[in-house]
VEXDREN-2710 file (C-alpha; in Angstrom, 1 decimal):
% VEXDREN-2710
k/r/px/py/pz
1/MET/0.0/0.0/0.0
2/ALA/1.3/3.5/-0.9
3/MET/2.3/5.7/2.0
4/ALA/-0.2/8.5/2.5
5/GLU/1.1/12.0/1.9
6/VAL/0.2/15.1/3.9
7/THR/1.2/18.7/3.6
8/VAL/0.7/21.1/6.5
9/ARG/0.7/24.8/5.9
10/GLY/1.8/26.4/9.1
11/ALA/4.4/25.4/11.7
12/GLY/2.7/26.7/14.8
13/ILE/1.3/24.4/17.5
14/PHE/-1.7/23.2/15.6
15/GLY/0.3/22.6/12.4
16/LEU/3.1/20.8/14.2
17/ALA/0.7/18.7/16.3
18/VAL/-1.2/17.6/13.2
19/ALA/2.0/16.8/11.4
20/TRP/3.3/14.7/14.3
21/GLU/0.1/12.7/14.6
22/CYS/0.0/12.0/10.9
23/LEU/3.7/10.8/11.1
24/ARG/2.9/8.6/14.0
25/ARG/0.2/6.9/11.9
26/GLY/2.6/6.3/9.0
27/ALA/2.1/9.2/6.7
28/ARG/4.7/11.0/4.8
29/VAL/4.6/14.6/6.0
30/ARG/5.8/18.0/4.8
31/VAL/5.3/21.2/6.9
32/ILE/5.6/24.5/5.1
33/ASP/5.9/27.8/6.8
34/PRO/7.8/30.9/5.5
35/GLY/8.6/32.0/9.0
36/GLY/9.8/28.6/10.2
37/ARG/8.7/26.7/13.3
38/GLY/6.8/28.7/16.0
39/ALA/7.2/32.0/14.1
40/GLY/3.8/33.4/15.2
41/SER/2.1/33.4/18.6
42/SER/3.1/29.7/19.1
43/GLY/6.7/31.0/19.7
44/GLY/5.6/32.7/22.9
45/ILE/6.6/32.4/26.5
46/VAL/3.7/31.8/28.8
47/GLY/2.4/28.3/28.4
48/ALA/-0.4/28.0/30.9
49/LEU/-2.4/24.8/30.2
50/ALA/-5.4/25.3/32.4
51/PRO/-8.9/23.7/32.4
52/HIS/-12.3/25.4/32.2
53/VAL/-14.2/25.4/35.5
54/PRO/-15.9/22.1/36.2
55/GLU/-19.5/23.0/35.7
56/ASN/-22.0/23.6/32.8
57/TRP/-20.3/20.7/30.9
58/ASN/-20.2/20.7/27.1
59/ASP/-18.3/19.2/24.2
60/LYS/-15.6/21.9/24.3
61/LYS/-14.8/21.3/28.0
62/GLN/-14.8/17.5/27.5
63/PHE/-12.4/17.9/24.5
64/GLN/-10.1/20.1/26.6
65/LEU/-10.2/17.6/29.5
66/ASP/-9.3/14.7/27.2
67/ALA/-6.4/16.7/25.8
68/LEU/-5.0/17.7/29.2
69/LEU/-5.1/14.1/30.3
70/MET/-3.3/13.0/27.1
71/ALA/-0.6/15.7/27.5
72/GLU/1.9/14.1/29.8
73/GLY/2.4/10.9/27.8
74/TRP/2.1/12.8/24.5
75/TRP/4.8/15.4/25.3
76/GLN/7.0/12.6/26.8
77/GLU/6.9/10.7/23.5
78/VAL/7.7/13.9/21.6
79/ALA/10.7/14.5/23.8
80/GLU/11.9/11.0/23.4
81/ALA/11.5/11.0/19.6
82/GLY/13.4/14.2/19.0
83/GLY/15.5/14.9/22.1
84/GLY/14.0/18.3/22.7
85/ASP/12.5/19.3/26.1
86/PRO/9.1/21.0/25.9
87/GLY/9.3/21.9/29.6
88/TYR/6.0/20.1/30.4
89/ALA/4.9/19.5/33.9
90/ARG/1.5/18.9/35.4
91/SER/2.3/21.2/38.4
92/GLY/-1.2/22.4/39.2
93/ARG/-2.5/25.9/39.8
94/LEU/-3.4/28.3/42.6
95/GLN/-6.1/31.0/42.4
96/PRO/-7.3/33.5/45.0
97/VAL/-10.9/33.5/46.1
98/ALA/-12.3/37.1/45.9
99/ASP/-15.3/37.1/48.3
100/ASP/-17.8/34.9/50.2
101/HIS/-19.9/34.3/47.1
102/ALA/-16.9/33.1/45.2
103/LEU/-15.9/31.0/48.1
104/ALA/-19.2/29.2/48.2
105/LEU/-19.0/28.7/44.4
106/ALA/-15.5/27.3/44.7
107/ARG/-16.5/24.9/47.3
108/ALA/-19.5/23.7/45.3
109/ARG/-17.1/22.9/42.4
110/ILE/-15.2/20.4/44.5
111/GLU/-17.9/17.9/44.0
112/THR/-18.6/18.7/40.3
113/ALA/-14.9/18.4/39.6
114/ARG/-14.9/15.0/41.3
115/GLU/-17.7/13.9/39.0
116/LEU/-16.8/15.6/35.7
117/TRP/-13.0/15.0/36.0
118/ALA/-13.8/11.4/36.9
119/GLY/-11.1/11.2/39.6
120/HIS/-8.3/12.1/37.2
121/ALA/-7.6/15.4/39.0
122/ALA/-8.9/17.4/42.0
123/TRP/-10.3/20.9/42.6
124/GLU/-9.7/21.9/46.2
125/VAL/-10.2/25.0/48.4
126/ILE/-7.3/25.5/50.8
127/PRO/-6.3/28.2/53.4
128/GLU/-3.8/30.7/52.0
129/SER/-1.3/29.7/54.7
130/GLU/-1.1/26.1/53.3
131/ALA/0.4/27.4/50.1
132/GLY/3.6/28.9/51.6
133/ASP/5.3/32.0/50.1
134/TRP/4.5/31.1/46.5
135/ARG/0.9/32.2/46.2
136/PRO/-1.3/35.0/45.1
137/LEU/-2.7/37.3/47.7
138/SER/-6.3/36.3/48.5
139/PRO/-8.9/38.8/50.0
140/THR/-10.7/35.9/51.8
141/GLY/-7.6/34.0/52.9
142/TRP/-8.6/31.1/50.7
143/LEU/-7.2/29.7/47.5
144/ILE/-8.4/27.3/44.8
145/ARG/-5.9/24.6/44.0
146/ASP/-6.4/22.3/41.1
147/THR/-4.2/19.4/40.1
148/LEU/-5.2/19.3/36.4
149/SER/-3.4/22.5/35.2
150/ALA/0.0/22.0/33.6
151/ARG/2.7/24.1/32.0
152/MET/5.1/24.0/29.2
153/HIS/7.3/26.5/27.4
154/PRO/5.6/27.3/24.0
155/ARG/8.8/28.1/22.2
156/ARG/10.6/25.1/23.5
157/ALA/7.6/22.9/22.9
158/CYS/7.4/23.9/19.2
159/ASP/11.2/23.2/18.9
160/ALA/10.7/19.8/20.5
161/LEU/7.8/18.9/18.1
162/ALA/9.9/20.0/15.1
163/ARG/12.8/17.9/16.3
164/ALA/10.5/14.9/16.7
165/ILE/9.0/15.4/13.2
166/THR/12.3/15.6/11.5
167/ALA/13.7/12.6/13.5
168/ARG/10.8/10.5/12.2
169/GLY/11.5/11.5/8.6
170/GLY/9.1/14.5/8.2
171/GLU/10.1/17.7/6.5
172/ILE/9.8/21.3/7.8
173/VAL/10.6/23.8/5.1
174/THR/10.0/27.5/4.4
175/GLU/8.7/26.9/0.9
176/GLY/7.9/23.9/-1.3
177/ALA/5.2/22.2/-3.3
178/THR/2.1/20.6/-1.6
179/ARG/1.5/16.9/-2.0
180/GLY/-1.4/14.7/-0.8
181/ALA/-3.8/16.0/1.7
182/VAL/-3.4/19.6/2.6
183/ILE/-4.1/21.1/6.1
184/HIS/-4.1/24.9/6.6
185/ALA/-2.9/25.9/10.1
186/THR/-2.0/29.4/9.2
187/GLY/-3.0/31.4/12.4
188/TRP/-4.7/34.7/12.4
189/ARG/-3.6/35.6/8.9
190/GLY/-5.4/32.5/7.7
191/PHE/-8.6/34.0/9.0
192/ASP/-8.2/37.1/6.8
193/ALA/-9.0/35.2/3.6
194/LEU/-12.1/33.7/5.2
195/ASN/-13.2/37.1/6.4
196/ASP/-12.8/38.5/2.9
197/ALA/-14.5/35.6/1.2
198/PHE/-17.6/35.6/3.5
199/GLY/-17.8/39.4/4.0
200/ARG/-17.9/39.2/7.8
201/ALA/-15.6/38.2/10.7
202/VAL/-15.2/34.5/10.7
203/GLY/-12.1/34.8/12.9
204/ASN/-9.6/37.4/14.0
205/GLY/-6.3/38.0/15.7
206/VAL/-6.1/39.0/19.3
207/LYS/-2.7/40.5/20.4
208/GLY/-1.1/39.4/23.6
209/GLN/1.8/40.9/25.4
210/ALA/3.8/38.9/28.0
211/ALA/7.1/39.1/30.0
212/LEU/9.7/36.6/31.1
213/LEU/11.2/37.1/34.5
214/ASP/14.5/35.9/36.1
215/LEU/12.9/33.9/38.8
216/ALA/13.6/30.2/39.4
217/MET/10.6/28.3/40.7
218/PRO/10.8/25.2/38.5
219/ASP/8.7/22.9/40.6
220/ALA/6.1/25.4/41.8
221/PRO/2.4/25.6/40.5
222/GLN/1.3/28.2/38.1
223/LEU/-0.8/31.1/39.6
224/PHE/-3.8/32.9/38.2
225/ALA/-4.7/36.2/39.7
226/GLU/-6.1/39.5/38.5
227/GLY/-6.6/37.9/35.1
228/ILE/-2.9/37.2/34.8
229/HIS/-1.2/33.9/34.4
230/VAL/2.1/33.5/36.3
231/VAL/3.9/30.4/35.0
232/PRO/7.2/29.1/36.4
233/HIS/9.2/27.3/33.8
234/ALA/11.7/24.4/34.1
235/ASP/14.6/26.5/32.8
236/GLY/14.6/28.8/35.8
237/THR/12.4/31.6/34.4
238/THR/8.9/32.7/35.2
239/ALA/6.5/34.0/32.6
240/ILE/3.6/36.4/33.2
241/GLY/0.8/37.4/30.8
242/SER/-1.0/38.5/28.9
243/THR/-3.1/41.2/27.4
244/SER/-6.0/40.6/25.0
245/GLU/-6.1/43.4/22.4
246/ARG/-8.6/43.3/19.6
247/GLU/-7.3/46.5/18.2
248/PHE/-3.6/47.1/17.6
249/ASP/-1.1/48.7/15.2
250/ALA/2.0/46.6/15.6
251/PRO/1.5/42.9/16.1
252/ASP/4.9/42.2/17.6
253/SER/5.8/45.2/19.8
254/THR/5.2/45.8/23.5
255/ASP/4.1/49.0/25.2
256/ALA/2.6/50.4/28.4
257/GLN/-0.1/47.8/28.5
258/LEU/2.6/45.2/29.3
259/ASP/4.0/47.5/32.0
260/ASP/0.6/47.4/33.6
261/VAL/0.5/43.6/33.4
262/ILE/3.9/43.4/35.1
263/ALA/2.8/45.9/37.8
264/ARG/-0.4/44.1/38.5
265/ALA/1.3/40.7/38.7
266/ARG/3.8/42.0/41.2
267/ALA/1.0/43.5/43.3
268/ALA/-0.9/40.2/43.2
269/VAL/2.1/37.9/43.8
270/PRO/4.6/39.4/46.3
271/ALA/7.2/36.7/45.4
272/LEU/7.6/38.5/42.0
273/ALA/8.9/41.7/43.6
274/GLY/12.4/42.5/42.4
275/ALA/12.6/39.8/39.7
276/GLN/14.4/41.2/36.6
277/VAL/12.5/41.3/33.3
278/LEU/14.5/39.2/30.9
279/GLU/12.2/39.5/27.8
280/ARG/9.2/41.4/26.7
281/TRP/7.2/39.5/24.0
282/ALA/4.1/40.2/21.9
283/GLY/2.3/38.1/19.3
284/VAL/-1.2/37.7/17.8
285/ARG/-3.3/34.7/18.6
286/PRO/-5.9/33.3/16.2
287/ARG/-9.5/33.3/17.5
288/ALA/-12.5/31.9/15.6
289/ARG/-15.9/33.6/16.0
290/SER/-17.2/30.5/17.8
291/ARG/-14.3/30.9/20.4
292/ALA/-13.6/27.2/19.8
293/PRO/-10.8/25.9/17.5
294/MET/-11.8/25.6/13.9
295/LEU/-11.3/22.0/12.7
296/GLY/-12.4/20.1/9.7
297/ALA/-13.0/20.7/6.0
298/HIS/-11.7/24.0/4.7
299/PRO/-14.5/26.3/3.8
300/LEU/-12.6/27.8/0.8
301/HIS/-10.6/24.8/-0.5
302/PRO/-12.6/21.7/-1.4
303/GLY/-10.9/18.5/-0.4
304/GLU/-8.5/20.4/2.0
305/PHE/-8.6/20.9/5.7
306/ILE/-8.3/23.6/8.4
307/ALA/-6.9/23.5/11.9
308/ASN/-6.9/27.1/13.3
309/GLY/-8.2/29.2/16.1
310/GLY/-6.2/27.9/19.1
311/PHE/-6.3/31.3/20.7
312/LYS/-5.4/30.9/24.4
313/ILE/-6.0/27.2/24.6
314/GLY/-4.1/25.9/21.6
315/PHE/-1.3/24.3/23.4
316/GLY/-3.6/22.7/26.0
317/MET/-5.8/21.2/23.2
318/ALA/-3.0/20.3/20.8
319/PRO/-2.6/16.6/21.6
320/LYS/-6.3/15.9/20.8
321/VAL/-6.5/18.4/17.9
322/GLY/-3.6/16.5/16.3
323/ALA/-5.3/13.1/16.9
324/VAL/-8.8/14.0/15.6
325/MET/-7.3/15.8/12.5
326/ALA/-5.1/12.8/11.7
327/ALA/-8.1/10.4/12.1
328/LEU/-10.1/12.6/9.7
329/ILE/-7.4/13.1/7.1
330/LEU/-5.9/9.6/7.1
331/ASP/-8.9/7.3/8.0
332/GLY/-11.9/9.4/7.1
333/ARG/-13.1/9.1/10.7
334/ASP/-14.8/12.3/11.9
335/GLU/-14.6/12.8/15.7
336/ILE/-14.8/16.6/15.6
337/PRO/-17.4/18.1/18.0
338/ALA/-20.0/20.3/16.4
339/PRO/-18.8/23.6/18.0
340/PHE/-15.4/23.0/16.5
341/ARG/-16.5/22.6/12.9
342/PRO/-15.9/25.6/10.5
343/GLU/-19.6/26.1/10.0
344/ALA/-20.0/27.1/13.7
345/SER/-18.1/30.3/12.8
346/LEU/-19.5/30.9/9.3
347/PRO/-22.4/33.2/8.3
348/GLY/-25.7/31.7/9.4
349/ALA/-24.3/30.0/12.5
END
C-alpha cells in the first residue's frame, strides 16, 4: 500500500501537532511555513495549560479535559523521539478567592470536579497559609488549588515537536510544493482570507503581550490572579501574561499595556517583587468567531482541511487536535465536536 502524503501549511502548535500525529500513523509529511517553526504566537513564552471550570459541561470542555489528560504521555513521546525538552509538567494551579460568594461557588465545584473530571484530578479549596510563600494574595484568605493544570514553554515545545517530526522523517521547510492531503494551520492571517470571502468576521487576531522574569521556581504551581497567568518554567524563568487586544497597530511590539500587566502581577504575587525582566514579548493569537478551535473541511478549498483558532487554549488542546485531525485526514473518521466545525463560525451559524 502506498504511503499517505500530507502537507501542513503552518508550523505553529496546531500545524506541528497535526504533522506529528500524521507521522505517528505512518504518513509522509511536509510542513511549510515561510517564517519557520513557531514563528507566530506559538513562539511565545507563557504556556499555561489550564482547564475550564468544572460546571456547565459541554463538548468543548470535555475535549479540553481529554487533551489535558493526554498531554503528559504525548509530550514525553515527543521529547523521546526528537531529544527536545518542551518543559512540560502537570504542576497544578493556585487562584485567589475574591469574596464569600466566590468561596461558596469554589467549594461547590469540589464535587462537580470529582464527578466531571472522573477522579483524574482534584479541585480543592485551601487556606492561604497552606500554600507557603509562592501564592497570590487572597482577599478571603482562601485559595483554589487544582491538580489538572499544567505548564510547558511554548517556544521550546514547538522546537521539541519540530525535532520529533524531522527525527521521524518529516520535512519542515520555508517553501515547497504541496502533496497529498493539505491542512491549513496558518494562524490569524489565515482568517483574513475567510473574512474577505464571507464578507464578515469568521475569525480574527487578538494580540497578547507577556514578559519573562528571572525567577527560578521550576517545581512550583502556576498562579492565576487579576486575570494574569504566572507560569514558572523548568529553565529557571517565570512568565507572566497576557493582554488581550482586539485593536492594535503593531503585532509584535510591546508598550505600556505590558508595563501594567507586570505591575499588577507584582502586586498580586509578592514573590515576583524585584525579579528582573529578561524578555518582553508580543504576538497575535488566532481566535475563531465561535471561540472554539476551527477544525475540519476547509470552507474555501474543497478537499482540503483547516486547523486554526487555538487562541489561548491551543497548546492545551494540541494533543487531541492532532489526533482528531489525523483520524479525519488519514482514516476518514470524523470525531470533531460540532462547536469546532468551521460552519460554527461561518455566516448563518
